[in-house]
C-alpha positions as CSV (number, residue, x, y, z in Angstrom):
1,X,-29.9,143.6,73.8
2,X,-31.6,146.5,75.3
3,X,-30.0,149.9,74.6
4,X,-28.3,152.1,77.1
5,X,-30.8,154.9,76.5
6,X,-33.7,152.4,77.3
7,X,-32.0,151.5,80.6
8,X,-31.5,155.2,81.4
9,X,-35.2,155.9,80.5
10,X,-36.4,153.0,82.8
11,X,-34.1,154.4,85.6
12,X,-35.6,157.8,85.1
13,X,-39.1,156.5,85.4
14,X,-38.1,154.5,88.5
15,X,-36.3,157.6,89.9
16,X,-33.0,155.8,90.1
17,X,-29.6,157.4,89.6
18,X,-27.3,154.9,87.9
19,X,-23.6,155.0,87.4
20,X,-22.3,154.2,83.9
21,X,-21.2,150.8,85.2
22,X,-24.7,150.1,86.6
23,X,-26.2,151.0,83.3
24,X,-24.0,148.4,81.6
25,X,-24.9,145.8,84.2
26,X,-28.6,146.4,83.9
27,X,-28.4,146.5,80.2
28,X,-27.0,142.9,80.2
29,X,-29.5,141.7,82.9
30,X,-32.6,143.3,81.3
31,X,-31.4,141.9,77.9
32,X,-31.2,138.4,79.4
33,X,-34.6,138.7,80.9
34,X,-36.1,139.8,77.6
35,X,-34.3,137.0,75.7
36,X,-35.8,134.5,78.2
37,X,-39.3,135.9,77.7
38,X,-38.7,135.6,73.9
39,X,-38.0,131.9,74.5
40,X,-41.2,131.5,76.5
41,X,-43.2,133.1,73.7
42,X,-42.0,130.3,71.3
43,X,-43.3,127.5,73.5
44,X,-46.3,125.7,71.8
45,X,-49.2,125.8,74.3
46,X,-52.0,125.0,71.9
47,X,-52.9,121.7,73.4
48,X,-52.4,122.7,77.0
49,X,-55.7,123.7,78.8
50,X,-55.7,126.8,80.9
51,X,-55.4,126.1,84.6
52,X,-57.9,128.4,86.2
53,X,-59.7,127.7,89.4
54,X,-57.5,124.8,90.3
55,X,-56.9,125.9,93.9
56,X,-59.2,126.1,96.9
57,X,-57.9,129.5,97.9
58,X,-60.3,132.1,99.2
59,X,-59.9,135.8,99.6
60,X,-59.7,136.4,103.4
61,X,-59.0,140.1,103.2
62,X,-61.4,142.7,104.4
63,X,-63.2,145.0,101.9
64,X,-61.1,148.1,101.2
65,X,-63.2,150.9,102.7
66,X,-62.3,154.3,104.0
67,X,-62.2,154.5,107.8
68,X,-62.5,157.7,109.8
69,X,-59.7,158.7,112.1
70,X,-59.5,161.3,114.8
71,X,-57.9,164.6,114.0
72,X,-55.1,163.9,116.5
73,X,-54.1,160.6,114.7
74,X,-54.4,162.3,111.3
75,X,-52.1,165.2,112.5
76,X,-49.5,162.7,113.9
77,X,-49.4,160.8,110.6
78,X,-49.2,164.0,108.5
79,X,-46.3,165.4,110.6
80,X,-44.1,162.7,109.1
81,X,-44.9,163.6,105.5
82,X,-42.2,165.6,103.8
83,X,-44.8,167.8,102.0
84,X,-48.5,168.2,102.7
85,X,-51.4,170.2,101.6
86,X,-54.2,170.4,104.1
87,X,-55.1,166.9,105.2
88,X,-53.3,165.3,102.2
89,X,-49.7,164.2,101.6
90,X,-48.4,166.1,98.6
91,X,-46.0,164.3,96.2
92,X,-44.2,165.2,93.0
93,X,-45.7,164.1,89.7
94,X,-44.6,160.7,88.6
95,X,-45.3,161.3,84.9
96,X,-44.3,164.7,83.7
97,X,-45.6,166.0,80.4
98,X,-43.1,167.0,77.8
99,X,-45.5,169.4,76.0
100,X,-47.4,171.4,78.7
101,X,-49.7,172.9,76.1
102,X,-51.4,169.6,75.5
103,X,-53.6,169.6,78.6
């Protein structure tokens, strides 16, 4: 079973505030998921060929390219941002360093 401290660490990374009861609930649920993955790892797949390219699906999405917008549109979008720096939305760091000297 996954430990309470592991659940609390995952919650911290996901920026979730969990009650002690939620920690217990997620501890059980995440433990069950990991147990199931452990069962899947035991399945013998040696004689099963990989199933790649078995569909006729095609990527119909456009290329991801930057598009210019007018200053008015940009300003309207940035007005909704809680923090901004110039023409950019400013966010808090997701991964914080424990030892700030190791830059």
